[in-house]
C-alpha positions in Angstrom: -9.4 -0.5 -14.7 -11.0 0.2 -11.3 -8.6 1.0 -8.4 -9.9 -0.2 -5.0 -8.6 0.4 -1.5 -9.2 -2.3 1.1 -9.6 -1.5 4.8 -9.1 -4.3 7.3 -10.2 -3.6 10.8 -9.5 -6.9 12.5 -12.0 -8.5 14.8 -14.5 -5.7 14.7 -17.7 -7.2 13.4 -19.9 -4.1 12.8 -20.2 -0.5 12.3 -19.3 1.7 9.4 -16.3 3.2 7.7 -16.6 6.9 6.9 -14.3 8.7 4.5 -14.0 12.4 5.1 -12.1 15.1 3.2 -10.0 17.7 5.0 -12.9 20.2 4.8 -15.0 17.8 7.0 -17.3 16.7 4.1 -18.4 13.1 4.2 -17.2 11.5 0.9 -18.3 7.9 1.4 -19.9 5.7 4.0 -19.5 1.9 3.9 -21.0 -0.9 6.0 -18.5 -3.3 7.5 -19.0 -7.0 6.8 -16.7 -9.6 8.3 -14.3 -7.0 9.5 -13.4 -5.6 6.0 -14.7 -3.0 3.6 -13.6 -2.0 0.1 -14.2 1.1 -1.9 -13.1 2.7 -5.2 -11.0 5.9 -5.3 -11.5 6.4 -9.0 -14.1 9.2 -8.5 -12.2 10.9 -5.6 -10.0 13.9 -6.4 -6.4 13.7 -5.5 -5.9 14.7 -1.9 -5.8 13.7 1.7 -8.7 12.1 3.5 -9.5 10.8 6.9 -10.9 7.2 7.2 -12.9 6.6 10.4 -14.3 3.4 11.9 -17.5 4.2 13.7 -18.8 1.4 15.9 -22.4 0.2 16.4 -22.8 2.8 19.2 -21.7 5.7 17.1 -18.3 6.1 18.6 -15.2 6.5 16.5 -12.9 3.7 17.4 -10.1 4.1 14.9 -8.9 6.7 12.3 -6.3 6.7 9.6 -5.0 9.0 6.9 -5.6 8.2 3.2 -3.8 9.9 0.4 -5.3 9.6 -3.1 -3.0 10.3 -6.0 -4.0 9.3 -9.6 
């Protein structure tokens, strides 16, 4: 079974989602399509992560905490 997390960012049509651990290491980068992105947490260790939306101009427009616990 593959566990997936879905991120919905509303009317934002572009940019990327970046998942960063608390040490500042980039864990995943995802391209947004139609305002949504999905990714698997199966290979991610338990812990807290920061999920950032970076717009087409390189600016962070939103952030959220993500807790992974298997």
